[in-house]
C-alpha beads as a LAMMPS data file, in Angstrom:
LAMMPS data file: protein, C-alpha beads

70 atoms
69 bonds

1 atom types
1 bond types

-500.0 500.0 xlo xhi
-500.0 500.0 ylo yhi
-500.0 500.0 zlo zhi

Masses

1 110.0

Atoms # bond

1 1 1 11.180 4.010 14.514
2 1 1 11.856 6.532 11.726
3 1 1 10.057 7.061 8.477
4 1 1 12.739 5.267 6.470
5 1 1 11.934 2.048 8.423
6 1 1 8.222 2.597 7.732
7 1 1 8.877 2.583 3.918
8 1 1 11.274 -0.305 3.976
9 1 1 14.061 1.879 2.806
10 1 1 12.019 4.004 0.385
11 1 1 12.054 7.642 1.235
12 1 1 9.205 8.953 -0.965
13 1 1 6.197 7.520 -2.823
14 1 1 7.964 8.047 -6.063
15 1 1 10.659 5.568 -4.961
16 1 1 8.098 2.755 -4.515
17 1 1 8.027 -0.028 -7.085
18 1 1 5.120 -0.085 -9.557
19 1 1 3.516 -3.059 -7.709
20 1 1 3.597 -3.546 -3.966
21 1 1 2.854 -6.507 -1.784
22 1 1 0.649 -6.206 1.189
23 1 1 3.612 -6.033 3.524
24 1 1 4.901 -2.930 1.664
25 1 1 1.480 -1.263 1.858
26 1 1 1.333 -2.024 5.649
27 1 1 4.796 -0.284 5.973
28 1 1 3.787 2.733 3.916
29 1 1 0.429 3.257 5.705
30 1 1 1.643 2.224 9.089
31 1 1 -1.225 -0.207 9.686
32 1 1 -1.571 -3.919 10.150
33 1 1 -2.423 -6.746 7.777
34 1 1 -6.031 -6.869 8.776
35 1 1 -6.452 -3.189 7.948
36 1 1 -4.925 -3.550 4.472
37 1 1 -7.180 -6.711 3.943
38 1 1 -10.194 -4.685 4.992
39 1 1 -9.349 -1.818 2.649
40 1 1 -8.964 -4.222 -0.235
41 1 1 -12.169 -6.112 0.611
42 1 1 -14.173 -2.918 0.849
43 1 1 -12.907 -1.738 -2.545
44 1 1 -11.139 1.357 -1.102
45 1 1 -7.846 -0.026 -2.172
46 1 1 -7.622 -1.704 -5.617
47 1 1 -5.557 -4.834 -5.816
48 1 1 -4.482 -7.639 -8.185
49 1 1 -4.457 -11.345 -7.313
50 1 1 -1.495 -13.181 -8.893
51 1 1 -1.993 -16.879 -7.877
52 1 1 -1.914 -16.742 -4.090
53 1 1 -0.420 -13.360 -3.811
54 1 1 -2.244 -10.077 -3.453
55 1 1 -0.529 -7.112 -5.226
56 1 1 -1.366 -3.541 -5.051
57 1 1 -0.441 -1.157 -7.888
58 1 1 1.402 1.912 -6.871
59 1 1 -1.156 4.022 -8.735
60 1 1 -3.969 2.403 -6.620
61 1 1 -2.145 3.342 -3.437
62 1 1 -1.657 6.829 -4.515
63 1 1 -5.361 7.104 -5.560
64 1 1 -6.317 5.896 -2.087
65 1 1 -4.125 8.395 -0.390
66 1 1 -5.434 11.160 -2.678
67 1 1 -8.998 10.348 -1.668
68 1 1 -8.237 12.051 1.640
69 1 1 -7.114 15.288 0.071
70 1 1 -9.963 17.759 -0.528

Bonds

1 1 1 2
2 1 2 3
3 1 3 4
4 1 4 5
5 1 5 6
6 1 6 7
7 1 7 8
8 1 8 9
9 1 9 10
10 1 10 11
11 1 11 12
12 1 12 13
13 1 13 14
14 1 14 15
15 1 15 16
16 1 16 17
17 1 17 18
18 1 18 19
19 1 19 20
20 1 20 21
21 1 21 22
22 1 22 23
23 1 23 24
24 1 24 25
25 1 25 26
26 1 26 27
27 1 27 28
28 1 28 29
29 1 29 30
30 1 30 31
31 1 31 32
32 1 32 33
33 1 33 34
34 1 34 35
35 1 35 36
36 1 36 37
37 1 37 38
38 1 38 39
39 1 39 40
40 1 40 41
41 1 41 42
42 1 42 43
43 1 43 44
44 1 44 45
45 1 45 46
46 1 46 47
47 1 47 48
48 1 48 49
49 1 49 50
50 1 50 51
51 1 51 52
52 1 52 53
53 1 53 54
54 1 54 55
55 1 55 56
56 1 56 57
57 1 57 58
58 1 58 59
59 1 59 60
60 1 60 61
61 1 61 62
62 1 62 63
63 1 63 64
64 1 64 65
65 1 65 66
66 1 66 67
67 1 67 68
68 1 68 69
69 1 69 70
C-alpha cells in the first residue's frame, strides 16, 4: 500500500480538510480505530463531538504530530 492510499487520496497534510472524521485520522496516522479513540480519550488528540460523530480539527491533528518534534 502506498502513501496516497494511507491519506485517502491526500498527498500532504495541507491537502486535508479543516475537519477530519476518525477514519481520516486512522488513514493519516496508519493506526486503528481503538488507537484513535484512545488518543482522543486521553486528551492527546483534541476532538469535537457533533451529535453522534467525532470530528478532529486539522489543527488538532497537526498539533498532535508536532508534539513529537523536539
